[in-house]
Backbone as CSV, one residue per row, in Angstrom:
resi,resn,N_x,N_y,N_z,CA_x,CA_y,CA_z,C_x,C_y,C_z
1,MET,0.844,-1.194,0.000,0.000,0.000,0.000,0.883,1.249,0.000
2,LYS,0.633,2.120,-0.975,1.490,3.293,-1.160,1.549,4.167,0.090
3,GLU,0.399,4.394,0.715,0.356,5.280,1.876,1.194,4.736,3.037
4,PHE,1.155,3.424,3.228,1.958,2.835,4.306,3.442,2.920,3.967
5,ASP,3.786,2.649,2.720,5.181,2.752,2.293,5.689,4.181,2.443
6,ASP,4.800,5.151,2.154,5.167,6.563,2.313,5.486,6.869,3.779
7,LEU,4.655,6.329,4.689,4.877,6.554,6.120,6.224,5.986,6.553
8,VAL,6.548,4.794,6.102,7.831,4.166,6.441,8.992,5.034,5.964
9,GLU,8.884,5.568,4.759,9.951,6.412,4.196,10.066,7.736,4.937
10,ILE,8.927,8.330,5.300,8.936,9.597,6.039,9.626,9.409,7.393
11,VAL,9.313,8.297,8.060,9.925,8.005,9.356,11.436,7.821,9.202
12,LYS,11.864,7.157,8.145,13.298,6.986,7.899,13.993,8.331,7.742
13,VAL,13.359,9.237,7.038,13.926,10.576,6.839,14.002,11.317,8.165
14,LEU,12.926,11.251,8.953,12.898,11.944,10.239,13.996,11.442,11.175
15,ARG,14.321,10.150,11.093,15.325,9.553,11.959,16.746,9.667,11.391
16,SER,16.872,10.158,10.156,18.183,10.252,9.506,18.973,11.454,10.033
17,LYS,20.236,11.533,9.643,21.096,12.638,10.084,20.596,13.977,9.586
18,LYS,19.896,13.972,8.462,19.347,15.212,7.914,17.911,15.455,8.381
19,GLY,17.441,14.599,9.273,16.060,14.685,9.727,15.858,15.603,10.916
20,CYS,14.950,15.190,11.809,14.563,16.024,12.955,15.367,15.652,14.203
21,PRO,16.003,16.618,14.853,16.787,16.345,16.068,15.962,15.670,17.167
22,TRP,14.702,16.081,17.302,13.844,15.504,18.346,13.561,14.033,18.046
23,ASP,13.188,13.727,16.805,12.887,12.339,16.424,14.126,11.453,16.544
24,ARG,15.286,11.986,16.191,16.524,11.209,16.277,16.881,10.882,17.720
25,ALA,16.483,11.765,18.639,16.846,11.593,20.046,15.963,10.572,20.770
26,GLN,14.832,10.217,20.177,13.896,9.306,20.850,14.428,7.882,20.932
27,LYS,14.169,7.251,22.071,14.520,5.851,22.296,13.243,5.015,22.327
28,VAL,13.401,3.704,22.237,12.234,2.821,22.277,11.430,3.046,23.555
29,LYS,12.122,3.181,24.687,11.423,3.346,25.960,10.610,4.637,25.996
30,ASP,11.023,5.648,25.230,10.273,6.902,25.180,8.903,6.695,24.556
31,TYR,8.817,5.736,23.636,7.561,5.523,22.917,6.547,4.732,23.726
32,LYS,6.957,4.172,24.866,5.997,3.447,25.701,4.884,4.380,26.179
33,LYS,5.266,5.556,26.665,4.255,6.482,27.172,3.407,7.051,26.034
34,TYR,4.051,7.307,24.867,3.295,7.815,23.726,2.285,6.773,23.248
35,LEU,2.702,5.519,23.280,1.830,4.429,22.836,0.592,4.346,23.714
36,LEU,0.782,4.435,25.032,-0.354,4.394,25.949,-1.275,5.586,25.745
37,GLU,-0.692,6.776,25.617,-1.493,7.984,25.420,-2.353,7.875,24.171
38,GLU,-1.733,7.463,23.074,-2.466,7.380,21.806,-3.511,6.271,21.833
39,ALA,-3.190,5.170,22.525,-4.156,4.069,22.626,-5.403,4.529,23.373
40,TYR,-5.204,5.261,24.466,-6.355,5.754,25.225,-7.126,6.821,24.442
41,GLU,-6.435,7.624,23.658,-7.121,8.612,22.829,-7.956,7.925,21.752
42,LEU,-7.441,6.814,21.220,-8.208,6.046,20.237,-9.446,5.431,20.887
43,ILE,-9.286,4.903,22.100,-10.425,4.332,22.829,-11.492,5.398,23.053
44,GLU,-11.062,6.589,23.431,-11.999,7.690,23.658,-12.743,8.042,22.376
45,ALA,-12.016,8.060,21.271,-12.644,8.374,19.983,-13.655,7.301,19.591
46,ILE,-13.304,6.032,19.831,-14.214,4.927,19.510,-15.458,4.999,20.383
47,ASP,-15.265,5.276,21.683,-16.403,5.388,22.600,-17.352,6.509,22.177
48,GLY,-16.772,7.582,21.633,-17.592,8.710,21.206,-18.085,8.605,19.775
49,SER,-17.752,7.494,19.121,-18.160,7.261,17.713,-17.772,8.442,16.817
50,LYS,-16.575,8.989,17.082,-16.088,10.129,16.303,-15.220,9.605,15.157
51,ILE,-15.824,9.458,13.996,-15.149,8.832,12.865,-13.853,9.552,12.485
52,THR,-13.909,10.873,12.398,-12.710,11.638,12.029,-11.603,11.454,13.060
53,SER,-11.984,11.459,14.333,-10.999,11.279,15.401,-10.425,9.869,15.391
54,ILE,-11.273,8.876,15.143,-10.805,7.491,15.065,-9.769,7.357,13.949
55,GLN,-10.087,7.948,12.816,-9.169,7.928,11.669,-7.832,8.560,12.031
56,GLU,-7.892,9.698,12.703,-6.664,10.409,13.083,-5.854,9.633,14.113
57,GLU,-6.528,9.093,15.137,-5.821,8.378,16.200,-5.202,7.070,15.700
58,LEU,-5.855,6.411,14.749,-5.266,5.226,14.134,-3.956,5.588,13.437
59,GLY,-3.961,6.731,12.752,-2.744,7.202,12.089,-1.630,7.463,13.075
60,ASP,-1.986,8.062,14.232,-0.983,8.337,15.263,-0.370,7.035,15.797
61,LEU,-1.212,6.018,15.962,-0.711,4.725,16.433,0.202,4.079,15.389
62,PHE,-0.196,4.149,14.129,0.648,3.622,13.060,2.022,4.295,13.095
63,LEU,2.032,5.603,13.305,3.294,6.352,13.352,4.198,5.817,14.458
64,ILE,3.657,5.655,15.651,4.458,5.170,16.776,5.003,3.778,16.497
65,LEU,4.167,2.890,15.951,4.598,1.520,15.667,5.707,1.497,14.620
66,VAL,5.563,2.316,13.602,6.591,2.377,12.555,7.872,2.979,13.109
67,MET,7.737,3.981,13.978,8.917,4.583,14.613,9.698,3.551,15.428
68,VAL,8.981,2.757,16.215,9.626,1.730,17.035,10.335,0.713,16.140
69,ALA,9.668,0.292,15.067,10.278,-0.662,14.134,11.517,-0.069,13.476
70,GLN,11.464,1.227,13.150,12.604,1.889,12.514,13.816,1.929,13.436
71,ILE,13.574,2.167,14.724,14.672,2.196,15.695,15.371,0.840,15.756
72,PHE,14.574,-0.230,15.739,15.163,-1.565,15.772,15.868,-1.901,14.454
73,GLN,15.361,-1.357,13.355,16.035,-1.569,12.073,17.405,-0.897,12.080
74,GLU,17.490,0.274,12.689,18.771,0.970,12.788,19.791,0.178,13.617
75,LYS,19.285,-0.669,14.491,20.165,-1.520,15.304,20.408,-2.877,14.651
76,ASP,19.911,-3.016,13.403,20.041,-4.263,12.643,19.389,-5.454,13.349
77,LYS,18.260,-5.196,14.013,17.526,-6.250,14.710,16.407,-6.818,13.822
78,PHE,15.552,-5.941,13.335,14.476,-6.331,12.425,13.888,-5.062,11.813
79,CYS,13.032,-5.220,10.802,12.367,-4.073,10.189,10.858,-4.286,10.245
80,VAL,10.113,-3.287,9.838,8.656,-3.358,9.918,8.102,-4.495,9.061
81,LYS,8.775,-4.822,7.959,8.328,-5.926,7.110,8.394,-7.254,7.853
82,ASP,9.395,-7.405,8.721,9.519,-8.632,9.506,8.335,-8.792,10.456
83,SER,7.920,-7.682,11.072,6.770,-7.719,11.979,5.495,-8.068,11.224
84,LEU,5.334,-7.481,10.046,4.141,-7.762,9.232,4.126,-9.209,8.759
85,LYS,5.298,-9.719,8.422,5.396,-11.111,7.980,4.989,-12.058,9.111
86,LEU,5.436,-11.751,10.326,5.109,-12.582,11.483,3.619,-12.594,11.787
87,ILE,2.988,-11.419,11.736,1.554,-11.372,12.046,0.741,-12.067,10.961
88,ASN,1.191,-11.980,9.716,0.498,-12.684,8.629,0.564,-14.196,8.845
89,GLN,1.755,-14.685,9.197,1.927,-16.114,9.459,1.083,-16.556,10.652
90,LYS,1.078,-15.713,11.692,0.341,-16.035,12.909,-1.161,-16.148,12.635
91,LEU,-1.695,-15.222,11.875,-3.125,-15.231,11.560,-3.523,-16.488,10.795
92,ILE,-2.679,-16.902,9.872,-2.973,-18.105,9.081,-2.887,-19.360,9.957
93,LEU,-1.839,-19.457,10.789,-1.663,-20.624,11.646,-2.763,-20.751,12.694
94,ARG,-3.245,-19.625,13.192,-4.236,-19.665,14.260,-5.680,-19.643,13.750
95,HIS,-5.816,-19.660,12.436,-7.158,-19.771,11.843,-7.186,-20.945,10.871
96,PRO,-6.871,-22.156,11.349,-6.849,-23.328,10.465,-8.235,-23.665,9.914
97,HIS,-9.285,-23.198,10.624,-10.654,-23.428,10.162,-11.005,-22.536,8.973
98,VAL,-10.149,-21.550,8.708,-10.361,-20.647,7.562,-9.373,-20.956,6.438
99,PHE,-8.102,-21.162,6.818,-7.052,-21.334,5.813,-6.624,-22.786,5.587
100,SER,-7.234,-23.728,6.327,-6.972,-25.147,6.072,-8.266,-25.923,6.324
101,ASP,-8.153,-27.212,6.548,-9.366,-28.027,6.638,-9.766,-28.390,8.068
102,LYS,-9.172,-27.747,9.074,-9.554,-28.034,10.463,-10.973,-27.544,10.728
103,LYS,-11.740,-28.305,11.490,-13.118,-27.956,11.779,-13.252,-27.362,13.186
104,LEU,-13.649,-26.118,13.239,-13.991,-25.459,14.497,-15.397,-24.912,14.320
105,LYS,-16.334,-25.426,15.105,-17.755,-25.210,14.838,-18.285,-23.830,15.209
106,ASN,-17.788,-23.283,16.305,-18.373,-22.041,16.793,-17.320,-21.138,17.445
107,LYS,-17.777,-19.988,17.927,-16.880,-19.002,18.538,-16.129,-19.582,19.729
108,LYS,-16.816,-20.385,20.540,-16.192,-20.969,21.725,-15.023,-21.875,21.346
109,GLU,-15.226,-22.713,20.341,-14.161,-23.619,19.911,-12.989,-22.855,19.302
110,VAL,-13.301,-21.781,18.584,-12.250,-20.948,17.989,-11.384,-20.324,19.079
111,LEU,-12.026,-19.748,20.105,-11.285,-19.108,21.196,-10.469,-20.130,21.986
112,GLU,-11.056,-21.316,22.193,-10.364,-22.385,22.901,-9.091,-22.788,22.165
113,TYR,-9.224,-22.944,20.847,-8.080,-23.328,20.017,-7.031,-22.219,20.025
114,TRP,-7.477,-20.970,19.896,-6.576,-19.815,19.854,-5.746,-19.732,21.131
115,VAL,-6.410,-19.821,22.285,-5.733,-19.696,23.577,-4.698,-20.800,23.771
116,ASN,-5.085,-22.038,23.487,-4.181,-23.170,23.700,-3.022,-23.191,22.706
117,SER,-3.293,-22.868,21.448,-2.213,-22.865,20.456,-1.226,-21.734,20.725
118,LYS,-1.742,-20.599,21.196,-0.886,-19.459,21.517,0.028,-19.798,22.697
119,ALA,-0.538,-20.461,23.720,0.247,-20.846,24.891,1.324,-21.854,24.509
120,LYS,0.969,-22.800,23.632,1.927,-23.813,23.192,3.051,-23.183,22.385
121,LYS,2.697,-22.271,21.483,3.688,-21.616,20.639,4.685,-20.812,21.461
122,LYS,4.180,-20.130,22.500,5.030,-19.278,23.338,5.633,-20.033,24.523
123,ASN,5.329,-21.334,24.587,5.876,-22.193,25.647,5.563,-21.641,27.033
124,ARG,4.328,-21.218,27.224,3.917,-20.667,28.507,3.645,-21.782,29.507
125,LYS,4.125,-21.593,30.723,3.918,-22.576,31.773,2.697,-22.234,32.615
126,THR,2.484,-20.943,32.849,1.338,-20.506,33.652,0.626,-19.355,32.942
127,VAL,-0.596,-19.086,33.377,-1.390,-18.005,32.795,-0.769,-16.635,33.098
128,LYS,0.042,-16.563,34.153,0.700,-15.296,34.497,1.516,-14.765,33.320
129,GLU,2.098,-15.679,32.543,2.902,-15.270,31.388,2.051,-14.681,30.275
130,ARG,0.768,-14.896,30.328,-0.157,-14.357,29.321,-0.570,-12.924,29.647
131,ILE,-0.552,-12.581,30.931,-1.098,-11.294,31.379,-0.079,-10.166,31.244
132,PRO,-0.425,-9.078,30.523,0.483,-7.923,30.456,0.529,-7.245,31.818
133,GLN,1.652,-7.333,32.498,1.719,-6.923,33.894,1.767,-5.413,34.095
134,SER,1.832,-4.651,33.009,1.760,-3.196,33.122,0.331,-2.701,32.906
135,ALA,-0.600,-3.629,32.661,-1.999,-3.264,32.425,-2.674,-2.864,33.736
136,PRO,-3.775,-2.092,33.673,-4.537,-1.784,34.892,-5.028,-3.071,35.547
137,SER,-5.131,-3.068,36.867,-5.442,-4.302,37.600,-6.801,-4.894,37.244
138,LEU,-7.805,-4.053,37.006,-9.119,-4.582,36.635,-9.049,-5.309,35.297
139,LEU,-8.269,-4.759,34.380,-8.095,-5.402,33.079,-7.323,-6.707,33.223
140,MET,-6.324,-6.729,34.105,-5.563,-7.959,34.357,-6.491,-9.064,34.863
141,ALA,-7.375,-8.700,35.790,-8.322,-9.682,36.333,-9.250,-10.189,35.238
142,GLU,-9.697,-9.285,34.386,-10.586,-9.662,33.281,-9.890,-10.639,32.333
143,ILE,-8.633,-10.374,32.021,-7.869,-11.246,31.124,-7.684,-12.620,31.758
144,LEU,-7.355,-12.641,33.060,-7.168,-13.907,33.767,-8.431,-14.764,33.719
145,ILE,-9.560,-14.161,34.043,-10.825,-14.894,34.087,-11.209,-15.403,32.699
146,LYS,-11.009,-14.576,31.689,-11.318,-14.991,30.312,-10.412,-16.139,29.872
147,GLU,-9.131,-16.013,30.191,-8.162,-17.026,29.770,-8.518,-18.390,30.357
148,VAL,-8.824,-18.397,31.638,-9.173,-19.654,32.299,-10.461,-20.229,31.738
149,SER,-11.402,-19.366,31.387,-12.679,-19.843,30.851,-12.506,-20.529,29.498
150,HIS,-11.421,-20.210,28.769,-11.172,-20.822,27.465,-10.352,-22.103,27.569
151,LEU,-9.761,-22.334,28.744,-9.026,-23.574,28.947,-10.020,-24.678,29.320
152,LYS,-9.714,-25.892,28.972,-10.641,-26.989,29.273,-10.474,-27.437,30.720
153,ARG,-10.743,-26.494,31.617,-10.654,-26.753,33.045,-11.787,-26.021,33.739
154,ASN,-11.855,-26.163,35.059,-12.897,-25.463,35.785,-12.690,-23.958,35.696
155,SER,-13.781,-23.238,35.536,-13.707,-21.785,35.474,-13.418,-21.218,36.859
156,LEU,-12.903,-19.988,36.887,-12.706,-19.302,38.166,-14.041,-18.823,38.729
157,VAL,-15.078,-18.898,37.898,-16.392,-18.413,38.300,-17.379,-19.567,38.309
158,SER,-18.075,-19.758,39.399,-19.088,-20.806,39.490,-20.303,-20.423,38.648
159,GLN,-20.738,-21.341,37.796,-21.879,-21.060,36.940,-23.179,-20.928,37.735
160,THR,-23.169,-21.377,38.990,-24.386,-21.290,39.795,-24.754,-19.854,40.127
161,VAL,-23.787,-18.943,39.987,-24.080,-17.541,40.300,-24.442,-16.756,39.044
162,SER,-24.654,-17.447,37.932,-25.023,-16.754,36.700,-26.427,-16.169,36.798
163,ASP,-27.220,-16.715,37.731,-28.551,-16.167,37.970,-28.404,-14.871,38.770
164,PRO,-29.040,-13.771,38.316,-28.890,-12.479,38.999,-29.202,-12.540,40.496
165,LYS,-30.208,-13.345,40.871,-30.578,-13.455,42.279,-29.454,-14.080,43.090
166,ASN,-28.891,-15.171,42.565,-27.773,-15.829,43.260,-26.549,-14.922,43.333
167,SER,-26.309,-14.167,42.256,-25.178,-13.238,42.223,-25.306,-12.191,43.321
168,LYS,-26.527,-11.677,43.461,-26.778,-10.639,44.468,-26.537,-11.180,45.873
169,ILE,-27.008,-12.396,46.117,-26.822,-13.018,47.432,-25.340,-13.252,47.710
170,SER,-24.621,-13.759,46.693,-23.198,-14.052,46.859,-22.394,-12.790,47.125
171,LEU,-22.726,-11.708,46.420,-22.016,-10.447,46.621,-22.298,-9.879,48.011
172,LYS,-23.524,-10.003,48.466,-23.862,-9.537,49.813,-23.068,-10.311,50.857
173,GLN,-22.941,-11.617,50.633,-22.185,-12.454,51.567,-20.714,-12.060,51.563
174,SER,-20.177,-11.810,50.344,-18.777,-11.393,50.230,-18.545,-10.077,50.948
175,PHE,-19.510,-9.150,50.806,-19.383,-7.845,51.445,-19.460,-7.982,52.965
176,ALA,-20.337,-8.872,53.423,-20.497,-9.081,54.860,-19.222,-9.652,55.478
177,GLU,-18.499,-10.431,54.687,-17.268,-11.053,55.177,-16.044,-10.168,54.982
178,LEU,-16.244,-8.998,54.407,-15.133,-8.094,54.125,-14.494,-7.594,55.416
179,ASN,-13.198,-7.772,55.528,-12.450,-7.309,56.695,-11.869,-5.934,56.386
180,LEU,-12.422,-4.918,57.023,-12.018,-3.545,56.737,-10.578,-3.254,57.129
181,GLN,-9.982,-4.122,57.932,-8.600,-3.914,58.371,-7.598,-4.691,57.514
182,ASP,-8.106,-5.427,56.542,-7.245,-6.326,55.764,-7.272,-5.947,54.277
183,LYS,-6.130,-5.493,53.754,-6.057,-5.091,52.342,-6.361,-6.259,51.409
184,ALA,-5.884,-7.453,51.773,-6.105,-8.635,50.935,-7.594,-8.952,50.831
185,SER,-8.329,-8.651,51.905,-9.781,-8.887,51.903,-10.461,-7.979,50.886
186,PHE,-10.023,-6.730,50.807,-10.557,-5.801,49.813,-10.266,-6.298,48.401
187,ALA,-9.032,-6.774,48.193,-8.638,-7.271,46.875,-9.498,-8.474,46.484
188,GLY,-9.761,-9.353,47.449,-10.605,-10.515,47.185,-12.020,-10.117,46.818
189,PHE,-12.530,-9.089,47.497,-13.878,-8.601,47.189,-13.935,-8.016,45.776
190,LEU,-12.905,-7.258,45.419,-12.845,-6.686,44.065,-12.774,-7.786,43.008
191,PHE,-12.009,-8.838,43.313,-11.899,-9.938,42.359,-13.241,-10.651,42.197
192,SER,-14.017,-10.724,43.282,-15.352,-11.306,43.192,-16.214,-10.502,42.225
193,PHE,-16.107,-9.179,42.309,-16.842,-8.318,41.380,-16.432,-8.617,39.935
194,CYS,-15.143,-8.800,39.722,-14.650,-9.098,38.368,-15.218,-10.431,37.868
195,GLN,-15.325,-11.406,38.762,-15.869,-12.702,38.370,-17.319,-12.588,37.926
196,TYR,-18.116,-11.878,38.712,-19.528,-11.729,38.366,-19.695,-10.868,37.117
197,ALA,-18.860,-9.865,36.971,-18.921,-9.007,35.779,-18.651,-9.833,34.527
198,HIS,-17.704,-10.763,34.619,-17.395,-11.633,33.485,-18.619,-12.458,33.085
199,LEU,-19.302,-13.017,34.070,-20.486,-13.817,33.780,-21.573,-13.008,33.090
200,HIS,-21.682,-11.747,33.472,-22.733,-10.897,32.921,-22.237,-10.012,31.778
201,LYS,-21.041,-10.387,31.260,-20.476,-9.710,30.089,-20.345,-8.197,30.286
202,ILE,-19.804,-7.822,31.438,-19.574,-6.414,31.764,-18.076,-6.182,31.927
203,SER,-17.555,-5.167,31.264,-16.151,-4.802,31.434,-16.065,-3.739,32.520
204,LEU,-15.596,-4.141,33.706,-15.498,-3.188,34.812,-14.530,-2.057,34.489
205,GLU,-13.469,-2.367,33.747,-12.489,-1.343,33.365,-13.175,-0.236,32.561
206,ASP,-13.953,-0.625,31.558,-14.647,0.342,30.702,-15.724,1.098,31.468
207,GLU,-16.523,0.358,32.245,-17.650,0.974,32.939,-17.184,1.935,34.032
208,LEU,-16.151,1.546,34.777,-15.648,2.428,35.832,-15.021,3.678,35.233
209,ARG,-14.281,3.508,34.143,-13.680,4.670,33.472,-14.762,5.644,33.009
210,SER,-15.831,5.106,32.436,-16.938,5.939,31.955,-17.616,6.674,33.104
211,LEU,-17.826,5.972,34.225,-18.476,6.586,35.386,-17.620,7.692,35.985
212,VAL,-16.316,7.438,36.100,-15.400,8.438,36.660,-15.420,9.716,35.818
213,LEU,-15.397,9.556,34.501,-15.393,10.720,33.613,-16.702,11.505,33.702
214,LYS,-17.820,10.790,33.827,-19.122,11.461,33.953,-19.195,12.271,35.239
215,LYS,-18.696,11.692,36.333,-18.721,12.398,37.616,-17.766,13.589,37.600
216,ALA,-16.592,13.384,36.986,-15.597,14.457,36.935,-16.104,15.646,36.136
217,GLU,-16.912,15.358,35.106,-17.432,16.425,34.249,-18.403,17.339,35.004
218,LYS,-19.040,16.820,36.052,-20.029,17.594,36.805,-19.408,18.407,37.923
219,ILE,-18.120,18.183,38.181,-17.462,18.884,39.281,-16.619,20.017,38.723
220,THR,-16.912,21.226,39.140,-16.210,22.403,38.613,-15.297,23.007,39.671
221,TYR,-14.262,23.691,39.211,-13.368,24.405,40.106,-13.947,25.781,40.399
222,LYS,-13.576,26.344,41.521,-14.026,27.711,41.833,-13.354,28.675,40.875
223,PRO,-14.110,29.657,40.386,-13.507,30.640,39.446,-12.445,31.477,40.126
């Protein structure tokens, strides 16, 4: 695609000796914070259904990714084409029901196959290796619960609480047992919320972020 090739070339120029002093000075670690900022700006644009903003924020993310790849190319490690080649191979290998003759009947079987094949490929011993440890804690809990639900083992969440009435009773019991003097007790209570949210297909990370922003918008500073 011409536009993508143009971006790669522009980044090379910016990082060259005749390019921009600021861009040349950037390190890979510098782009970690930019990546997070742009990712959250893209999420905000998607939440607001702002098509123009989504388009712009996607471009900003592409820029950061190409910049990071360019830095590694300068170190003779790999180039952006290598990353694209890997993701293309990965998509084909992990979709054998599309690109070969393997039979996966439904979404559940697809996710089950994806999770297990990914763990095998990366030689993961525990689910901890799957979780991005720099992620927000609510998101980490969500990933853990989802991952376990796709493994052919017992879920972290009892299906008996899938009924709203049972969920309400269980949460009340958890709250009643909450030890206000024990930090671990609070963490356990929060994890219980994450378990029930998973059953009811609620993203606590998204919902809490939305609620915080709504409340913050109503609070004004004194003039």
